[in-house]
PDB file of N, CA, C and O in Angstrom:
ATOM      1  N   MET A   1       4.552 -15.110  29.457  1.00  0.00           N
ATOM      2  CA  MET A   1       4.729 -16.169  28.557  1.00  0.00           C
ATOM      3  C   MET A   1       4.211 -15.840  27.162  1.00  0.00           C
ATOM      4  O   MET A   1       4.919 -16.079  26.183  1.00  0.00           O
ATOM      5  N   ILE A   2       2.997 -15.297  27.037  1.00  0.00           N
ATOM      6  CA  ILE A   2       2.400 -14.937  25.781  1.00  0.00           C
ATOM      7  C   ILE A   2       3.191 -13.740  25.159  1.00  0.00           C
ATOM      8  O   ILE A   2       3.316 -13.633  23.940  1.00  0.00           O
ATOM      9  N   THR A   3       3.691 -12.890  26.001  1.00  0.00           N
ATOM     10  CA  THR A   3       4.493 -11.793  25.565  1.00  0.00           C
ATOM     11  C   THR A   3       5.750 -12.277  24.879  1.00  0.00           C
ATOM     12  O   THR A   3       6.145 -11.727  23.851  1.00  0.00           O
ATOM     13  N   SER A   4       6.374 -13.278  25.420  1.00  0.00           N
ATOM     14  CA  SER A   4       7.611 -13.839  24.831  1.00  0.00           C
ATOM     15  C   SER A   4       7.273 -14.462  23.501  1.00  0.00           C
ATOM     16  O   SER A   4       8.051 -14.320  22.557  1.00  0.00           O
ATOM     17  N   ILE A   5       6.113 -15.170  23.374  1.00  0.00           N
ATOM     18  CA  ILE A   5       5.776 -15.778  22.152  1.00  0.00           C
ATOM     19  C   ILE A   5       5.543 -14.750  21.087  1.00  0.00           C
ATOM     20  O   ILE A   5       5.988 -14.926  19.953  1.00  0.00           O
ATOM     21  N   ILE A   6       4.856 -13.672  21.418  1.00  0.00           N
ATOM     22  CA  ILE A   6       4.615 -12.563  20.483  1.00  0.00           C
ATOM     23  C   ILE A   6       5.943 -11.940  20.039  1.00  0.00           C
ATOM     24  O   ILE A   6       6.144 -11.728  18.843  1.00  0.00           O
ATOM     25  N   VAL A   7       6.816 -11.653  20.936  1.00  0.00           N
ATOM     26  CA  VAL A   7       8.095 -10.969  20.626  1.00  0.00           C
ATOM     27  C   VAL A   7       8.950 -11.910  19.786  1.00  0.00           C
ATOM     28  O   VAL A   7       9.482 -11.474  18.765  1.00  0.00           O
ATOM     29  N   TRP A   8       9.111 -13.182  20.163  1.00  0.00           N
ATOM     30  CA  TRP A   8       9.962 -14.109  19.457  1.00  0.00           C
ATOM     31  C   TRP A   8       9.350 -14.407  18.046  1.00  0.00           C
ATOM     32  O   TRP A   8      10.074 -14.571  17.064  1.00  0.00           O
ATOM     33  N   GLY A   9       8.022 -14.466  17.991  1.00  0.00           N
ATOM     34  CA  GLY A   9       7.351 -14.756  16.718  1.00  0.00           C
ATOM     35  C   GLY A   9       7.542 -13.569  15.751  1.00  0.00           C
ATOM     36  O   GLY A   9       7.792 -13.775  14.563  1.00  0.00           O
ATOM     37  N   SER A  10       7.427 -12.353  16.252  1.00  0.00           N
ATOM     38  CA  SER A  10       7.611 -11.180  15.456  1.00  0.00           C
ATOM     39  C   SER A  10       9.086 -11.082  14.959  1.00  0.00           C
ATOM     40  O   SER A  10       9.339 -10.787  13.791  1.00  0.00           O
ATOM     41  N   LEU A  11      10.017 -11.332  15.855  1.00  0.00           N
ATOM     42  CA  LEU A  11      11.391 -11.308  15.416  1.00  0.00           C
ATOM     43  C   LEU A  11      11.711 -12.361  14.362  1.00  0.00           C
ATOM     44  O   LEU A  11      12.420 -12.092  13.392  1.00  0.00           O
ATOM     45  N   PHE A  12      11.168 -13.583  14.569  1.00  0.00           N
ATOM     46  CA  PHE A  12      11.312 -14.652  13.534  1.00  0.00           C
ATOM     47  C   PHE A  12      10.770 -14.225  12.242  1.00  0.00           C
ATOM     48  O   PHE A  12      11.434 -14.345  11.213  1.00  0.00           O
ATOM     49  N   ALA A  13       9.548 -13.713  12.257  1.00  0.00           N
ATOM     50  CA  ALA A  13       8.888 -13.273  10.981  1.00  0.00           C
ATOM     51  C   ALA A  13       9.669 -12.153  10.285  1.00  0.00           C
ATOM     52  O   ALA A  13       9.744 -12.141   9.057  1.00  0.00           O
ATOM     53  N   ALA A  14      10.253 -11.213  11.036  1.00  0.00           N
ATOM     54  CA  ALA A  14      11.035 -10.107  10.457  1.00  0.00           C
ATOM     55  C   ALA A  14      12.282 -10.700   9.852  1.00  0.00           C
ATOM     56  O   ALA A  14      12.629 -10.305   8.739  1.00  0.00           O
ATOM     57  N   VAL A  15      12.980 -11.609  10.486  1.00  0.00           N
ATOM     58  CA  VAL A  15      14.200 -12.135  10.015  1.00  0.00           C
ATOM     59  C   VAL A  15      13.860 -13.026   8.715  1.00  0.00           C
ATOM     60  O   VAL A  15      14.571 -12.963   7.712  1.00  0.00           O
ATOM     61  N   ALA A  16      12.823 -13.788   8.788  1.00  0.00           N
ATOM     62  CA  ALA A  16      12.451 -14.596   7.641  1.00  0.00           C
ATOM     63  C   ALA A  16      12.104 -13.719   6.450  1.00  0.00           C
ATOM     64  O   ALA A  16      12.527 -14.009   5.331  1.00  0.00           O
ATOM     65  N   PHE A  17      11.339 -12.649   6.668  1.00  0.00           N
ATOM     66  CA  PHE A  17      11.008 -11.732   5.504  1.00  0.00           C
ATOM     67  C   PHE A  17      12.313 -11.121   4.985  1.00  0.00           C
ATOM     68  O   PHE A  17      12.511 -11.084   3.770  1.00  0.00           O
ATOM     69  N   THR A  18      13.188 -10.654   5.831  1.00  0.00           N
ATOM     70  CA  THR A  18      14.454 -10.070   5.381  1.00  0.00           C
ATOM     71  C   THR A  18      15.238 -11.023   4.519  1.00  0.00           C
ATOM     72  O   THR A  18      15.711 -10.659   3.442  1.00  0.00           O
ATOM     73  N   VAL A  19      15.375 -12.242   4.991  1.00  0.00           N
ATOM     74  CA  VAL A  19      16.135 -13.299   4.224  1.00  0.00           C
ATOM     75  C   VAL A  19      15.480 -13.506   2.876  1.00  0.00           C
ATOM     76  O   VAL A  19      16.183 -13.527   1.866  1.00  0.00           O
ATOM     77  N   VAL A  20      14.211 -13.655   2.811  1.00  0.00           N
ATOM     78  CA  VAL A  20      13.467 -13.905   1.579  1.00  0.00           C
ATOM     79  C   VAL A  20      13.647 -12.689   0.660  1.00  0.00           C
ATOM     80  O   VAL A  20      13.874 -12.835  -0.541  1.00  0.00           O
ATOM     81  N   TYR A  21      13.544 -11.517   1.230  1.00  0.00           N
ATOM     82  CA  TYR A  21      13.610 -10.265   0.445  1.00  0.00           C
ATOM     83  C   TYR A  21      15.012 -10.161  -0.187  1.00  0.00           C
ATOM     84  O   TYR A  21      15.149  -9.738  -1.335  1.00  0.00           O
ATOM     85  N   LEU A  22      16.033 -10.545   0.561  1.00  0.00           N
ATOM     86  CA  LEU A  22      17.411 -10.385   0.059  1.00  0.00           C
ATOM     87  C   LEU A  22      17.756 -11.472  -0.948  1.00  0.00           C
ATOM     88  O   LEU A  22      18.581 -11.240  -1.833  1.00  0.00           O
ATOM     89  N   LEU A  23      17.164 -12.624  -0.844  1.00  0.00           N
ATOM     90  CA  LEU A  23      17.526 -13.753  -1.700  1.00  0.00           C
ATOM     91  C   LEU A  23      16.639 -13.957  -2.928  1.00  0.00           C
ATOM     92  O   LEU A  23      17.018 -14.682  -3.848  1.00  0.00           O
ATOM     93  N   SER A  24      15.457 -13.324  -2.952  1.00  0.00           N
ATOM     94  CA  SER A  24      14.535 -13.569  -4.028  1.00  0.00           C
ATOM     95  C   SER A  24      14.272 -12.292  -4.821  1.00  0.00           C
ATOM     96  O   SER A  24      13.541 -11.426  -4.341  1.00  0.00           O
ATOM     97  N   PRO A  25      14.854 -12.140  -6.048  1.00  0.00           N
ATOM     98  CA  PRO A  25      14.526 -10.985  -6.807  1.00  0.00           C
ATOM     99  C   PRO A  25      13.104 -10.849  -7.186  1.00  0.00           C
ATOM    100  O   PRO A  25      12.638  -9.720  -7.338  1.00  0.00           O
ATOM    101  N   ARG A  26      12.351 -11.937  -7.356  1.00  0.00           N
ATOM    102  CA  ARG A  26      10.952 -11.868  -7.668  1.00  0.00           C
ATOM    103  C   ARG A  26      10.146 -11.239  -6.554  1.00  0.00           C
ATOM    104  O   ARG A  26       9.265 -10.417  -6.809  1.00  0.00           O
ATOM    105  N   ILE A  27      10.438 -11.613  -5.328  1.00  0.00           N
ATOM    106  CA  ILE A  27       9.702 -11.080  -4.222  1.00  0.00           C
ATOM    107  C   ILE A  27      10.116  -9.590  -4.035  1.00  0.00           C
ATOM    108  O   ILE A  27       9.274  -8.742  -3.740  1.00  0.00           O
ATOM    109  N   ARG A  28      11.369  -9.306  -4.204  1.00  0.00           N
ATOM    110  CA  ARG A  28      11.871  -7.888  -4.112  1.00  0.00           C
ATOM    111  C   ARG A  28      11.120  -7.011  -5.074  1.00  0.00           C
ATOM    112  O   ARG A  28      10.693  -5.910  -4.726  1.00  0.00           O
ATOM    113  N   ALA A  29      10.959  -7.499  -6.287  1.00  0.00           N
ATOM    114  CA  ALA A  29      10.320  -6.656  -7.362  1.00  0.00           C
ATOM    115  C   ALA A  29       8.808  -6.482  -6.940  1.00  0.00           C
ATOM    116  O   ALA A  29       8.224  -5.413  -7.119  1.00  0.00           O
ATOM    117  N   GLN A  30       8.235  -7.528  -6.402  1.00  0.00           N
ATOM    118  CA  GLN A  30       6.818  -7.442  -6.014  1.00  0.00           C
ATOM    119  C   GLN A  30       6.628  -6.449  -4.865  1.00  0.00           C
ATOM    120  O   GLN A  30       5.655  -5.695  -4.842  1.00  0.00           O
ATOM    121  N   VAL A  31       7.561  -6.455  -3.917  1.00  0.00           N
ATOM    122  CA  VAL A  31       7.458  -5.491  -2.818  1.00  0.00           C
ATOM    123  C   VAL A  31       7.732  -4.061  -3.215  1.00  0.00           C
ATOM    124  O   VAL A  31       7.129  -3.142  -2.661  1.00  0.00           O
ATOM    125  N   GLU A  32       8.647  -3.845  -4.184  1.00  0.00           N
ATOM    126  CA  GLU A  32       9.043  -2.538  -4.606  1.00  0.00           C
ATOM    127  C   GLU A  32       8.089  -1.960  -5.722  1.00  0.00           C
ATOM    128  O   GLU A  32       8.176  -0.778  -6.055  1.00  0.00           O
ATOM    129  N   GLN A  33       7.233  -2.771  -6.256  1.00  0.00           N
ATOM    130  CA  GLN A  33       6.368  -2.414  -7.367  1.00  0.00           C
ATOM    131  C   GLN A  33       5.491  -1.144  -7.045  1.00  0.00           C
ATOM    132  O   GLN A  33       5.426  -0.232  -7.870  1.00  0.00           O
ATOM    133  N   PRO A  34       4.858  -1.089  -5.917  1.00  0.00           N
ATOM    134  CA  PRO A  34       4.025   0.100  -5.623  1.00  0.00           C
ATOM    135  C   PRO A  34       4.836   1.390  -5.629  1.00  0.00           C
ATOM    136  O   PRO A  34       4.320   2.421  -6.060  1.00  0.00           O
ATOM    137  N   LYS A  35       6.025   1.376  -5.192  1.00  0.00           N
ATOM    138  CA  LYS A  35       6.869   2.589  -5.154  1.00  0.00           C
ATOM    139  C   LYS A  35       7.090   3.023  -6.539  1.00  0.00           C
ATOM    140  O   LYS A  35       6.946   4.213  -6.821  1.00  0.00           O
ATOM    141  N   HIS A  36       7.444   2.119  -7.469  1.00  0.00           N
ATOM    142  CA  HIS A  36       7.687   2.520  -8.818  1.00  0.00           C
ATOM    143  C   HIS A  36       6.464   3.019  -9.553  1.00  0.00           C
ATOM    144  O   HIS A  36       6.532   3.968 -10.335  1.00  0.00           O
ATOM    145  N   GLN A  37       5.308   2.346  -9.284  1.00  0.00           N
ATOM    146  CA  GLN A  37       4.059   2.764  -9.864  1.00  0.00           C
ATOM    147  C   GLN A  37       3.723   4.180  -9.372  1.00  0.00           C
ATOM    148  O   GLN A  37       3.325   5.023 -10.176  1.00  0.00           O
ATOM    149  N   PHE A  38       3.873   4.451  -8.095  1.00  0.00           N
ATOM    150  CA  PHE A  38       3.614   5.807  -7.638  1.00  0.00           C
ATOM    151  C   PHE A  38       4.518   6.850  -8.262  1.00  0.00           C
ATOM    152  O   PHE A  38       4.078   7.952  -8.590  1.00  0.00           O
ATOM    153  N   GLN A  39       5.811   6.491  -8.429  1.00  0.00           N
ATOM    154  CA  GLN A  39       6.736   7.429  -9.059  1.00  0.00           C
ATOM    155  C   GLN A  39       6.322   7.700 -10.504  1.00  0.00           C
ATOM    156  O   GLN A  39       6.417   8.841 -10.956  1.00  0.00           O
ATOM    157  N   ARG A  40       5.871   6.695 -11.234  1.00  0.00           N
ATOM    158  CA  ARG A  40       5.401   6.895 -12.608  1.00  0.00           C
ATOM    159  C   ARG A  40       4.142   7.842 -12.635  1.00  0.00           C
ATOM    160  O   ARG A  40       4.016   8.686 -13.523  1.00  0.00           O
ATOM    161  N   GLN A  41       3.249   7.678 -11.667  1.00  0.00           N
ATOM    162  CA  GLN A  41       2.119   8.528 -11.582  1.00  0.00           C
ATOM    163  C   GLN A  41       2.485   9.993 -11.234  1.00  0.00           C
ATOM    164  O   GLN A  41       1.875  10.934 -11.740  1.00  0.00           O
ATOM    165  N   LEU A  42       3.460  10.148 -10.389  1.00  0.00           N
ATOM    166  CA  LEU A  42       3.909  11.509 -10.081  1.00  0.00           C
ATOM    167  C   LEU A  42       4.552  12.189 -11.303  1.00  0.00           C
ATOM    168  O   LEU A  42       4.322  13.370 -11.563  1.00  0.00           O
ATOM    169  N   GLU A  43       5.350  11.431 -12.032  1.00  0.00           N
ATOM    170  CA  GLU A  43       5.975  11.931 -13.250  1.00  0.00           C
ATOM    171  C   GLU A  43       4.919  12.339 -14.316  1.00  0.00           C
ATOM    172  O   GLU A  43       5.024  13.396 -14.938  1.00  0.00           O
ATOM    173  N   SER A  44       3.900  11.467 -14.503  1.00  0.00           N
ATOM    174  CA  SER A  44       2.861  11.695 -15.364  1.00  0.00           C
ATOM    175  C   SER A  44       2.058  13.037 -15.017  1.00  0.00           C
ATOM    176  O   SER A  44       1.765  13.885 -15.860  1.00  0.00           O
ATOM    177  N   PHE A  45       1.762  13.103 -13.729  1.00  0.00           N
ATOM    178  CA  PHE A  45       1.094  14.346 -13.259  1.00  0.00           C
ATOM    179  C   PHE A  45       1.950  15.559 -13.482  1.00  0.00           C
ATOM    180  O   PHE A  45       1.446  16.582 -13.945  1.00  0.00           O
ATOM    181  N   ASP A  46       3.227  15.490 -13.171  1.00  0.00           N
ATOM    182  CA  ASP A  46       4.155  16.636 -13.324  1.00  0.00           C
ATOM    183  C   ASP A  46       4.166  17.032 -14.828  1.00  0.00           C
ATOM    184  O   ASP A  46       4.073  18.215 -15.158  1.00  0.00           O
ATOM    185  N   ASN A  47       4.276  16.071 -15.692  1.00  0.00           N
ATOM    186  CA  ASN A  47       4.360  16.350 -17.149  1.00  0.00           C
ATOM    187  C   ASN A  47       3.070  16.975 -17.669  1.00  0.00           C
ATOM    188  O   ASN A  47       3.089  17.902 -18.479  1.00  0.00           O
ATOM    189  N   SER A  48       1.949  16.443 -17.184  1.00  0.00           N
ATOM    190  CA  SER A  48       0.707  17.040 -17.626  1.00  0.00           C
ATOM    191  C   SER A  48       0.465  18.438 -17.082  1.00  0.00           C
ATOM    192  O   SER A  48      -0.107  19.293 -17.759  1.00  0.00           O
ATOM    193  N   ALA A  49       0.900  18.655 -15.871  1.00  0.00           N
ATOM    194  CA  ALA A  49       0.767  20.029 -15.227  1.00  0.00           C
ATOM    195  C   ALA A  49       1.712  21.031 -15.938  1.00  0.00           C
ATOM    196  O   ALA A  49       1.378  22.210 -16.053  1.00  0.00           O
ATOM    197  N   ALA A  50       2.854  20.579 -16.400  1.00  0.00           N
ATOM    198  CA  ALA A  50       3.805  21.453 -17.057  1.00  0.00           C
ATOM    199  C   ALA A  50       3.327  21.842 -18.435  1.00  0.00           C
ATOM    200  O   ALA A  50       3.748  22.881 -18.943  1.00  0.00           O
ATOM    201  N   GLN A  51       2.446  21.040 -19.084  1.00  0.00           N
ATOM    202  CA  GLN A  51       1.993  21.301 -20.456  1.00  0.00           C
ATOM    203  C   GLN A  51       0.808  22.273 -20.401  1.00  0.00           C
ATOM    204  O   GLN A  51       0.566  23.000 -21.364  1.00  0.00           O
ATOM    205  N   GLU A  52       0.081  22.296 -19.307  1.00  0.00           N
ATOM    206  CA  GLU A  52      -1.114  23.186 -19.272  1.00  0.00           C
ATOM    207  C   GLU A  52      -0.675  24.642 -18.981  1.00  0.00           C
ATOM    208  O   GLU A  52       0.225  24.894 -18.180  1.00  0.00           O
ATOM    209  N   PRO A  53      -1.341  25.572 -19.660  1.00  0.00           N
ATOM    210  CA  PRO A  53      -0.980  26.998 -19.398  1.00  0.00           C
ATOM    211  C   PRO A  53      -1.393  27.359 -17.974  1.00  0.00           C
ATOM    212  O   PRO A  53      -2.408  26.881 -17.467  1.00  0.00           O
ATOM    213  N   LYS A  54      -0.627  28.171 -17.371  1.00  0.00           N
ATOM    214  CA  LYS A  54      -0.897  28.623 -15.976  1.00  0.00           C
ATOM    215  C   LYS A  54      -1.957  29.708 -16.045  1.00  0.00           C
ATOM    216  O   LYS A  54      -2.131  30.364 -17.072  1.00  0.00           O
ATOM    217  N   ARG A  55      -2.658  29.884 -14.941  1.00  0.00           N
ATOM    218  CA  ARG A  55      -3.725  30.865 -14.804  1.00  0.00           C
ATOM    219  C   ARG A  55      -3.134  32.293 -15.133  1.00  0.00           C
ATOM    220  O   ARG A  55      -2.047  32.648 -14.677  1.00  0.00           O
ATOM    221  N   GLY A  56      -3.859  33.041 -15.897  1.00  0.00           N
ATOM    222  CA  GLY A  56      -3.428  34.401 -16.235  1.00  0.00           C
ATOM    223  C   GLY A  56      -2.527  34.446 -17.440  1.00  0.00           C
ATOM    224  O   GLY A  56      -2.195  35.531 -17.919  1.00  0.00           O
ATOM    225  N   GLN A  57      -2.130  33.323 -17.935  1.00  0.00           N
ATOM    226  CA  GLN A  57      -1.253  33.250 -19.069  1.00  0.00           C
ATOM    227  C   GLN A  57      -1.987  32.569 -20.196  1.00  0.00           C
ATOM    228  O   GLN A  57      -2.828  31.700 -19.967  1.00  0.00           O
ATOM    229  N   GLN A  58      -1.656  32.979 -21.462  1.00  0.00           N
ATOM    230  CA  GLN A  58      -2.343  32.379 -22.580  1.00  0.00           C
ATOM    231  C   GLN A  58      -1.338  31.918 -23.593  1.00  0.00           C
ATOM    232  O   GLN A  58      -1.714  31.374 -24.631  1.00  0.00           O
TER     233      GLN A  58
END
């Protein structure tokens, strides 16, 4: 009985989240924001690493 409640509750939560994600641009932007922030950090790191001289070169 408890297993069924957990499974159905999880399925309901997943479906509810998917519907909200698809219908709400604000929620979608909030969920995707860490991905974009991480990408900006990687690009910043790559740009700073490209500007520094490599070891053994001057």
